[in-house]
DOLO-335009 format. One record per atom (N, C-alpha, C): residue number from 0; chain; atom name; x, y, z. Coordinates in steps of 0.2 Angstrom, whole numbers. Example, Ala and Ser with C-alpha at 12.3 -4.5 7.8 and 13.67 -1.06 7.14 Angstrom:
0, A, N, 66, -28, 39
0, A, CA, 62, -22, 39
0, A, C, 66, -16, 39
1, A, N, 64, -11, 35
1, A, CA, 68, -5, 36
1, A, C, 64, 0, 39
This chain:
0, A, N, -248, -1005, 161
0, A, CA, -247, -1007, 153
0, A, C, -246, -1000, 152
1, A, N, -240, -1001, 146
1, A, CA, -237, -993, 145
1, A, C, -239, -993, 135
2, A, N, -242, -991, 133
2, A, CA, -243, -990, 124
2, A, C, -240, -985, 122
3, A, N, -235, -986, 117
3, A, CA, -231, -980, 115
3, A, C, -231, -980, 107
4, A, N, -234, -972, 106
4, A, CA, -235, -971, 100
4, A, C, -230, -967, 97
5, A, N, -229, -968, 93
5, A, CA, -223, -964, 88
5, A, C, -225, -961, 80
6, A, N, -227, -954, 83
6, A, CA, -232, -952, 75
6, A, C, -226, -949, 71
7, A, N, -217, -952, 72
7, A, CA, -214, -950, 69
7, A, C, -213, -953, 63
8, A, N, -215, -959, 64
8, A, CA, -215, -964, 58
8, A, C, -222, -965, 54
9, A, N, -221, -967, 48
9, A, CA, -229, -968, 43
9, A, C, -228, -977, 42
10, A, N, -234, -979, 43
10, A, CA, -239, -977, 47
10, A, C, -235, -976, 54
11, A, N, -240, -973, 60
11, A, CA, -236, -971, 66
11, A, C, -235, -980, 70
12, A, N, -230, -980, 73
12, A, CA, -229, -987, 77
12, A, C, -233, -986, 83
13, A, N, -235, -992, 85
13, A, CA, -238, -993, 90
13, A, C, -235, -998, 96
14, A, N, -232, -997, 100
14, A, CA, -230, -1004, 105
14, A, C, -233, -1004, 112
15, A, N, -236, -1009, 114
15, A, CA, -236, -1012, 118
15, A, C, -231, -1013, 125
16, A, N, -230, -1012, 130
16, A, CA, -225, -1011, 135
16, A, C, -225, -1012, 139
17, A, N, -222, -1017, 144
17, A, CA, -224, -1020, 150
17, A, C, -231, -1023, 151
18, A, N, -233, -1029, 146
18, A, CA, -241, -1030, 146
18, A, C, -242, -1034, 152
19, A, N, -238, -1036, 156
19, A, CA, -242, -1039, 162
19, A, C, -240, -1034, 168
20, A, N, -240, -1029, 168
20, A, CA, -241, -1023, 173
20, A, C, -247, -1020, 173
21, A, N, -252, -1024, 178
21, A, CA, -257, -1022, 178
21, A, C, -260, -1016, 183
22, A, N, -254, -1012, 186
22, A, CA, -255, -1008, 191
22, A, C, -256, -1000, 189
23, A, N, -255, -1000, 182
23, A, CA, -254, -994, 178
23, A, C, -256, -995, 172
24, A, N, -261, -989, 169
24, A, CA, -261, -989, 162
24, A, C, -259, -981, 159
25, A, N, -255, -983, 153
25, A, CA, -255, -976, 151
25, A, C, -251, -977, 143
26, A, N, -253, -969, 140
26, A, CA, -251, -970, 132
26, A, C, -246, -964, 133
27, A, N, -240, -966, 129
27, A, CA, -236, -961, 127
27, A, C, -235, -958, 121
28, A, N, -235, -952, 120
28, A, CA, -235, -951, 113
28, A, C, -228, -948, 111
29, A, N, -225, -950, 106
29, A, CA, -218, -946, 103
29, A, C, -220, -942, 98
30, A, N, -219, -935, 100
30, A, CA, -223, -930, 93
30, A, C, -217, -928, 90
31, A, N, -215, -928, 84
31, A, CA, -211, -925, 80
31, A, C, -212, -918, 79
32, A, N, -207, -915, 77
32, A, CA, -207, -908, 77
32, A, C, -209, -904, 70
33, A, N, -206, -910, 65
33, A, CA, -209, -908, 58
33, A, C, -211, -913, 53
34, A, N, -213, -911, 49
34, A, CA, -217, -916, 44
34, A, C, -214, -913, 37
35, A, N, -213, -919, 32
35, A, CA, -212, -917, 27
35, A, C, -218, -918, 21
36, A, N, -220, -911, 16
36, A, CA, -226, -911, 12
36, A, C, -224, -911, 5
37, A, N, -228, -917, 1
37, A, CA, -225, -914, -7
37, A, C, -227, -910, -9
38, A, N, -225, -906, -14
38, A, CA, -226, -900, -15
38, A, C, -233, -901, -21
39, A, N, -233, -908, -24
39, A, CA, -238, -909, -27
39, A, C, -246, -909, -25
40, A, N, -244, -912, -17
40, A, CA, -249, -913, -12
40, A, C, -250, -906, -9
41, A, N, -245, -901, -9
41, A, CA, -249, -893, -7
41, A, C, -255, -890, -12
42, A, N, -251, -892, -21
42, A, CA, -256, -890, -24
42, A, C, -261, -892, -25
43, A, N, -264, -899, -25
43, A, CA, -271, -901, -24
43, A, C, -275, -899, -18
44, A, N, -270, -899, -12
44, A, CA, -275, -895, -7
44, A, C, -276, -888, -8
45, A, N, -274, -885, -12
45, A, CA, -274, -878, -14
45, A, C, -280, -876, -18
46, A, N, -283, -881, -22
46, A, CA, -288, -883, -26
46, A, C, -286, -878, -31
47, A, N, -292, -874, -34
47, A, CA, -291, -868, -38
47, A, C, -287, -862, -38
48, A, N, -284, -862, -32
48, A, CA, -278, -857, -32
48, A, C, -273, -859, -34
49, A, N, -272, -864, -35
49, A, CA, -264, -868, -38
49, A, C, -265, -864, -46
50, A, N, -270, -863, -48
50, A, CA, -270, -861, -55
50, A, C, -269, -854, -55
51, A, N, -268, -851, -50
51, A, CA, -269, -843, -50
51, A, C, -258, -842, -52
52, A, N, -258, -839, -56
52, A, CA, -250, -837, -58
52, A, C, -248, -833, -50
53, A, N, -251, -830, -49
53, A, CA, -248, -827, -43
53, A, C, -246, -832, -35
54, A, N, -253, -836, -35
54, A, CA, -253, -839, -30
54, A, C, -245, -845, -32
55, A, N, -244, -845, -38
55, A, CA, -240, -852, -39
55, A, C, -233, -849, -39
56, A, N, -233, -842, -40
56, A, CA, -226, -838, -39
56, A, C, -224, -836, -32
57, A, N, -229, -836, -28
57, A, CA, -228, -836, -20
57, A, C, -225, -843, -18
58, A, N, -228, -848, -21
58, A, CA, -227, -854, -18
58, A, C, -220, -855, -20
59, A, N, -218, -855, -26
59, A, CA, -210, -856, -30
59, A, C, -206, -851, -25
60, A, N, -207, -846, -22
60, A, CA, -203, -842, -19
60, A, C, -201, -843, -12
61, A, N, -207, -846, -10
61, A, CA, -208, -851, -2
61, A, C, -203, -858, -3
62, A, N, -203, -860, -8
62, A, CA, -200, -867, -10
62, A, C, -193, -865, -11
63, A, N, -192, -860, -14
63, A, CA, -184, -857, -16
63, A, C, -181, -856, -7
64, A, N, -182, -853, -5
64, A, CA, -181, -849, 2
64, A, C, -182, -857, 6
65, A, N, -186, -862, 6
65, A, CA, -186, -867, 11
65, A, C, -179, -871, 9
66, A, N, -178, -873, 2
66, A, CA, -172, -876, -2
66, A, C, -165, -873, 0
67, A, N, -165, -865, 1
67, A, CA, -160, -861, 3
67, A, C, -158, -864, 10
68, A, N, -163, -865, 14
68, A, CA, -161, -866, 21
68, A, C, -159, -874, 22
69, A, N, -161, -879, 19
69, A, CA, -159, -885, 20
69, A, C, -165, -890, 20
70, A, N, -172, -885, 20
70, A, CA, -178, -889, 22
70, A, C, -182, -893, 18
71, A, N, -179, -894, 10
71, A, CA, -182, -900, 6
71, A, C, -177, -905, 6
72, A, N, -181, -911, 4
72, A, CA, -178, -918, 4
72, A, C, -176, -918, -4
73, A, N, -173, -924, -5
73, A, CA, -170, -925, -13
73, A, C, -177, -925, -17
74, A, N, -182, -929, -13
74, A, CA, -188, -929, -19
74, A, C, -192, -922, -19
75, A, N, -190, -917, -16
75, A, CA, -194, -911, -18
75, A, C, -199, -910, -12
76, A, N, -200, -914, -7
76, A, CA, -206, -911, -1
76, A, C, -203, -907, 3
77, A, N, -206, -903, 6
77, A, CA, -204, -897, 10
77, A, C, -205, -900, 18
78, A, N, -201, -896, 21
78, A, CA, -202, -897, 30
78, A, C, -207, -894, 32
79, A, N, -212, -896, 35
79, A, CA, -215, -890, 39
79, A, C, -217, -892, 48
80, A, N, -217, -886, 51
80, A, CA, -215, -885, 58
80, A, C, -223, -888, 59
81, A, N, -223, -894, 65
81, A, CA, -230, -895, 66
81, A, C, -232, -892, 72
82, A, N, -238, -888, 73
82, A, CA, -240, -887, 78
82, A, C, -246, -890, 81
83, A, N, -244, -890, 87
83, A, CA, -250, -895, 90
83, A, C, -256, -892, 94
84, A, N, -261, -893, 93
84, A, CA, -269, -890, 96
84, A, C, -269, -892, 102
């Protein structure tokens, strides 16, 4: 049996392949290189820091840079690199 997990979809897609193969059992995980995060969620996660004008200015500069590189979606979400621990 082989279970495939695609972490690039939301929610993650889980598929059982070869359900009649009993001589092996494995899990294969497909990991995306990037994820998109909404700006509202960034602000929410920042908590009280989001109210700091200097912090907000730095966030806007980061978003402008990302926008210039094509790293923002139409809905405003910004692309982040995924680092796997």
